[in-house]
N, C-alpha and C positions, 0 to 999 in steps of 0.2 A: 633411132630413140628404142627402148627396149618396149616391147607390146606391155609387162606386165606392169609398168607404171599405169598405161591407161585402162586397164583391166582394176587397180585397186583404187585409182581414181571414181570410178563406176560401181564400186562396192563401197566405197565412202558415202558419194552421193545418195545411194539409194535407201544404204543403212539411215542414214540421216533421216531422210523422208518416212521411214519404219519408225523412226524413233519420234517424227511427229506425229504420225499417227497415234501412238502409244500414248505420249503425252496428252492428246487430244483425250483419248479415252478416259485416261486418269480424271482429267481436269472435270471431266461430267458425269462422275461418277455418282453425284446426286442430283441430276439435272434429270426433269421428268420427263419419262416415254423416251428419253435418247436410246438410241442403237449404236451400237460400237461399230467400228470399222476393224478388218483386218488386212495387212499387205502380202502378196502373194510377189515371189521375186522369178523370173526365169531366165534361164541363159542369151547371151547376145548372139551375134552374128560368129562367123568362124572364118578363120582363113585357113585354106587347103593347102597343106606343101606338098601333098602326091596325092592323087585320085586313087581311088580304088580300081584290083585288076579282079578280071573273072579268072577261075581256074584253067588252066589248060590240059593237054595231055602229059605234058611235062610238069609243070610247075602246078601248085595249088594256086588260091585266091591269095592276094593281098588286099588289106584294109587300108582305108586310106588314114591318112596324116594330117591333121586338125589340130588348130591352135585358138582358143578361144579368145575372143577379143573383151571380155569382161560379160557384166549381169544388166538387167534392168527391170523394172516392177511391170509385173503381168495385170495384176490388178490391185484396186484398194475397193473391197468389198464393203456394202453395210449389210450388219447380221442382222436381221429382224425377228430375232430370239425375243418370246414372251419374258416380260419381266415379271418380277414379283410387284403382288399389290398393297400398295399402304393403306389402311383405312383412316379417314380423315374423319368422318361423321357430316362432312358440308355438302349439303344435298344437290351443289351444281358440279362438285367434283365428279368427273366420269371416268371410267377406265374401260378399255375393249379384251377379253379374253378370247384369244382365238385373232384370224387372222382380219384385217381393215383398219382405216384410218377415219377420223374425224375429217368432217370438211369444213374448211373456213372460207371465208370470203376477204380479199384483200383488194378493197376498191376497185370488183370487178374481177377481179385473179383469183383462182380455187386454187388453194396451198391447202394440204394433207399433213396432219398431226396425229400422233399418239398421246401427247401431252394435253391431258382433260383437264385441267387447273381451271374453271369456266366461270364467268358471274354474271348476274343479271345488272345491265348498267343505268343510269337514269331514265330509258326509253323503254325500260324491261325487257330489252334486248339482250339475248343469251350471247355472250362473248368472251372472249380472252382479253382476261384485264389488262395483261402485259403488255400488247400490242393495238385492243382495240377492234382486232380480226373478229368477225361475226359469222356464228355458228350456223350450218346450213342443215336444213331437213324440210318439215312440212307444216305448214298449219292447219288444225282441224278446219272444216267446214261446214255450217250449218245447212241442211238439205233436206226439205219435207219435216222440217221439226228433230231432224234425228243429225248428231255429232258425226261424221265423218271422216279420217285419214286418208286422204287419196295420195298413197306414193307413186303415182304414174304421172303425176305433176312434177316440173321442176324443182329444184330443191328453192329453198327461200330461208330469209333471216328467221329464226324465232323469239315471238315477242311472247313474254309473259307478265299478262297483267297485274301483278302484284298489287291487291285494292281494288281492282275491277268490280264489276259489279255482275252477279247473276240473277236475273230478271225473275218475279215471281211466276208461279206456274199455277192455276188452279188445278184442283183435285179433279181428275177423271175418272179414275178405277181404283175401287176399294175392293181389296182381297180377304175374302172371312176366311178363314182356317178354324174356327173357335170349335168346341166341343159342346153338345148340349147333354147336361145329364139325363139320362134316361131313368132316374130314379125319381126326378122332380116331380111333385104331385099335381093333379089338375090345379086349377084356379078356383077357389070355391065361390058360390053365385053369392053371397053377400061377404066377401074378403075382408077381413081386418087386416090394420097395415101391416103385422108380424106374417100373415098367413101368405099376403100379398111376397113380402120378400121370400119366404119361403118358396112358393110356387113360379116368381119370375127369375129369367135369367135377363140382366140387362147388361149389354155391354157400348162402349163408347170409344170413339178414337177422333183426333184433332184433324179436320178438312180443311180446304184452305179455297178461296175465291180468287179472280184473276189479279186485285189487289194485293193477294196475298193475306188477306184477312182472317185470322183463324175462328172456324166453324166448330160447334161440336156437333156430330152425327150419332145419333143414341138409336140404337136398334133393341127393342124388347122384345123377348122369347114369353109365351106362355103354352101349354099344352092343351090343343083342341079340346075341348071336354068327350069325354067317352070315346076316345081314342089313344092309341099306344106310340105311333109312329109319325102323328102331325102335330104342328105347333104354329103357332099366329105368331108371326112378328108384325111389330109397330113400329114406322119410321118414324124418328124426328128430328131437325136439324134446329139446335141452338133453344133446346127446350124450356130454357131458363128467362128465355128473351119475354119482356111484357107485351110487343109486338109480334105476332106468330109469323113463322117464316114459310107457311104451307105447304110442308115439304109433301110432295108424293110418291109412289111408286108404280111401276107395272112392266109390261111387255111392250116392246114393239120398237120403232126407229126413236118414237122421242117418247120422251115421259110424259105423263098424264098432264094436262094444266092444274092451274088452280081451283081447287074444290074436288079432286080425283081422289083414288082413295090412298091414306098412307098404311094401309097393310097388306101382308099378302101371307099365305099357306106354306111352310115346308114340310117337305113329306120323305120320308126315311124307309130304306129298306130294313129285312129282317137281319140285315148284316151290320146295321148300323152307319151305313151309308147314304150317301145323297141319293134320293129318287127322282123328285120333280119339286116343282116351286107352281104355284098359283097367286096371278095378282087378284084385286079387288076386284076384277070384271068379270073371273071365270077365267082366262087365258091361261093355260098350262104350258109349262115347259115341254121340249121333246125329251124323248125317251134314252136319250145318248149325248154327249159332249157337255159343253160347258152351260150353266144353268149362270144366268146374267141377267138383273135387273136393272131399268132406267129410274133414276130416282133425280126429282128437279124440286128446287128451295129458291125462295124469295131473296134477292141479294140487296137489302134496303141501305148500301151507303152509296149503291149505286146510281147515277141520273137515269131517273125513269125513263120508260119508253118513250114516243111520241103522244100515245093513245093513253098515257098516263099510268100505265101497269107499270108493278116492277118490275125488273130484270132478273130473268129466273137462271141460274147457275143449273149445269148437268151433269152427271157423272155417273157410271155405271159401276151396279153392286156385284162384286164376281162371289157366287156364293160356292164354286168349285165345279167340279165335273162328275158328273153322275156316275156311282159305282166309285168314286175315287176317294180319299183321305188324307193324303199326305197335305195338300192344300185345298183341303173341301171342309164345309160344316159338316159335323158327323154328330151322332147319338149314340153314344156309349156310356157303359153304367162305370163314370169317372165324373170326378170334379168339372164342372163345367167352366170353360176358360176360354180367353178371347188375346191370349199373349201372342199369337201370331198372323193379328189382322195388320194389313199395309195398305198405305195409300200412296199416290203419287205427285200431291202436291207438294208446295214449299212457300216459304217467304222468299222475299228478296234477300240476298246474302252478297257477301264480299269475299273476293281472294282471299284467303287468311295464308295460305300456304300451298307449297306443290311439291311433287315426288315424281321420280324416274324409273321406270320397270327395265328389265333388260332387254325388253325391246326396244327403250329408247322412248317409248310413249311418256308425255309430259301431262299428269295429271293435277287439275286443280282441286285443292278443297276450299267450299267456302264456309263463312259463318252459319250459313242455314243449314248445315249439313250435307248437302249436296255435294259430289265431284262430276267433273269434266274435264273429257280430253282435249288438251290445249293445243299439242303439238306432239312431233316425235322427230326425233334425231337421229340425221341419214348417216350411212356408212359406206364408203368407196373403198372397194379392191381393184386389184390390178394381177394382169397376167402374171407381169413379173415384177414386183414389187422391188426386188434388189436392182431395178435398173433408173429406181427415183433418184432425183438429185436433191440433196440437200440444200434449203434456201435460207437458212439461219433461222432463228426465234422458234428451234425445236419441229420446225415444219419440213416437208418435201414439195417439189413440184413435180410434173410429169415431164420425162424426156422421151427421146426417141425411140429408146428402147423399155420403157416402162409399161408401153401399150394405153389403151383407154381405161380410166374408170368408169368401174362398175359401181353405178351407185341404189341403192336398196337401203332398207331398214336391216338392222343387225338380226342375225340367224337364219337369214336366209341367201341360200347361194353362196353356201360356205363362210358368210359374214359371222362376225363372232359376235357373242354377248356382250352387253353393256353391263356392268357393275359399277350404281350410284353410290357416292360418299365413299368412293376409293379412288387412288392413284396410281398409274403403273410407275414404278420405278424405272432405273437407268439398267440395263442389261450389262453392264459391266461388270465383269468378274478380276477383282483386286489380285488374288491371286494368280491367275492367268495374265496378266498383264505385269505383273511384275517379273516371272519368269520369261517371259516375253522380252521383258526389257534387259533382263540380265543376256539372253540368248543375243538381241541386238548389238548390244554393248560389245561382248565379244567377238561378233562378226566385224563390227567397226574398228576395233583392235587389232585384229586380224588382218584386214586389208590394209591399215597403215601400216603394219609391219613388212606385208608385200612392196609397199611403195618405198619405205628405208630401205630395206633388202636391194632394191633394185638401183637405189641411190646409191649404195657402195657399191654396188657390181659397176656401177659407172664412172666413180670414185676411181675405181681400181682400173679403168680402164684410161683415164686422162693422166695416173699417174706412170704409164707405160713410157712416157716420153721423158720422163727423167731419168 
């Protein structure tokens, strides 16, 4: 039987396989995160008709005589080339720019994907809604009052508690960054209402107790008579309340008890910057560093102490840094202002929405205006991503030649960046596939002609008997 028949058959079979791969690529031209395949051919074994001979003194060398026995598939490669990004505006749609894969949990098995069309299920778990596989990463932990994302721990499912509560937080720090107008006059000895308004600067800010109840902190500044760089400050909490809150202020580890001073003095340098502060007991702040006063007031809605006294709420009044002006109280010849005052308390809130940044950190946005890190999406890279096996559902699994997954946050150790609100499109190039289809078709036709011609030769051989 003629060898060309079998060579032609191998060509037909393998070009058919190549056509199968092209058909699959074109079928997935709009599949999110799809990575196209390509087929590489190689020649098959050879039958040696005559071996090679080395040169002698009389004759030169002779090359071998070999007849090939067809071709085979060398490899079917997955091309992990970056696909284009399609903007969707959906917060849970994620794409990776660069190397890496999202990690999915399929009933205890880890699978990997570039298709980031995720959503939140009824339990708040971030999943692939097409198959229910859970997206993996790290949940935030509360340690000593701070939110921590520990990416050294094993990955876990990510829960976004939409509608979940954010507890109220009492005010513990207030930053004063206002300016006292150097041009304000002294408070007269027998002031009228108009003169008081002209000589006094009052600033207020909302503060919160442990219940999340709002209170009003009022600080009134008046120039110390006979001075140019000294100001009296009077502290009140809820000054409009019928029952007094007995606000007191002073230096030290604890704020003064009920009946303590309500006033303190602020001293400025000739440069207009903070110099020092004095409490009502005559204690003076240091000559450098932060200037902080301790304030306490009665929380009238709290259950009284065992001795019948009201519960006292404490916080720190931060006047700024000695010599500083960016986040410090100052005295310049400009209009008095309190627009830069900040405090760290809040009411109770509910998780209203969330966002995902380029590091994969999921940040919750609450109705009380606070934000909190909830979780972080993990990224996996491989020493040989081309060695991954396709597992269906736009996923890959580890093979013997892919290497072990290197799991970490995006943007670290060669991992790509996450882009929220977008999806990575298929990397199939239609023009490239159509050209490859033409080449494959012509190869298939040429091999079929080889079989036809060999068959005609055999037919001629059979007709010799006639």
